[in-house]
N, C-alpha and C positions, 0 to 999 in steps of 0.2 A: 583521794587518800582519806586517811582517818585523822581525827584530831588527837592531840596529846592526851586528852582525857579518855577518849575511846581506846587509845593504845594502852593506857594505864589499866583500864578495866579489863581489856583482853589479857594483858600480862598477869593480872591478879587471878583471873580465871584459870589460866594455864598453870601457874604455880600451885593454885589450890588443887587442881586436878592431879598434878604430879605428887603433891604431898599426900593426898588421899590414897593414891595408889601405894606410895611407899609405906605409909602407916599400916595399911592392910597387909602388904607383902612381907614387911619386915617387923611385924608385931612382936614385941618382946626383945628386939635387937636394938641395942643402944648405938645408933649411928651418930658419929661426931658431926659437927657443923660442916667441916670441910668435905666429909664424905657425902652428906646430903646435897651440898652445893654442886659437887662434881656429878652426882647422879641426876640432879635437876638439869644440868647442862647436857649430859649424855642423853637423857630421855627427850629433851626438847626437840632434837632433830630426828626423832623416831616417828614412824607410823604407829597407830594404835589399832589393835584388833582384839575383840572380845574383852574390852575394858582394861587392856594392859599394853604398854609399849612393846613393840616387836623386838627392840634391841635387848630387852631384858629376858634373855634365854635362861634355861634351867642351869647351865654351867655357871653363869654369872650370879644368879640368885643363890645357888648352893655355896659358891665361894664366899659371898657376903655373909650368909647365914652361919657358915662354919668359922668365920673369922679369918679366912685365908685371903688377907688383903692383897698380898703380892699377886695371887692368882686373879683376883678381881680386877686389879689394875692391868694385868697382862691381857685379860679378855676385853676390857674397855679399849685398850690401845689397838688391839687387833680386830675389832669388830668390823671395820670396813672390808677387810679381806674376806671375812666370813660371808658378808652380805652378797658380794659378787666378786669372785676371785679374778674374773677377767676385766673388771671395771678399771677405767682410767682414774685412779684415785688422786684427787686434787691435793696438792701440798698443803693448802690451807686447812682442809678437813683432817689430814694426818696430824698437823700441828695441834688442831683442836683436840683430837683424841689423846695425843700425848699430854697436853695440858690437863685434860680431865682425869687421866690416869694418875698423873703426878699430884694433882690436887686431892684426889681420893686418898692418896698415901700421905697427905699432909704437907706437900711441898707446893710452893707457888711458882716453881720453875717450869717453864713450858718446853723443856728439853728432855731427852731420854736420860 
């Protein structure tokens, strides 16, 4: 295993990487704290390709940039289905996506 100090260093690196991506992708967009936290959580479980998280597709990016927060939350909530429509989606991951979508909208409730 790793030590708590090593875990803290790793977490700091991950958060810094996410923040760097979001600053570049959403330059000039005033994301609120709850939106940033929700996106950090959303990105955390993603693979990265070409310097960006694969879950951040053009539809989600456009919804965020255009201020269509309801659409952004809908995309966050439904991302599992897009990744693999035939996958056995675990209830825990569905709950996480619901929580992230609701947090993005400013709610701390983890339900629809």
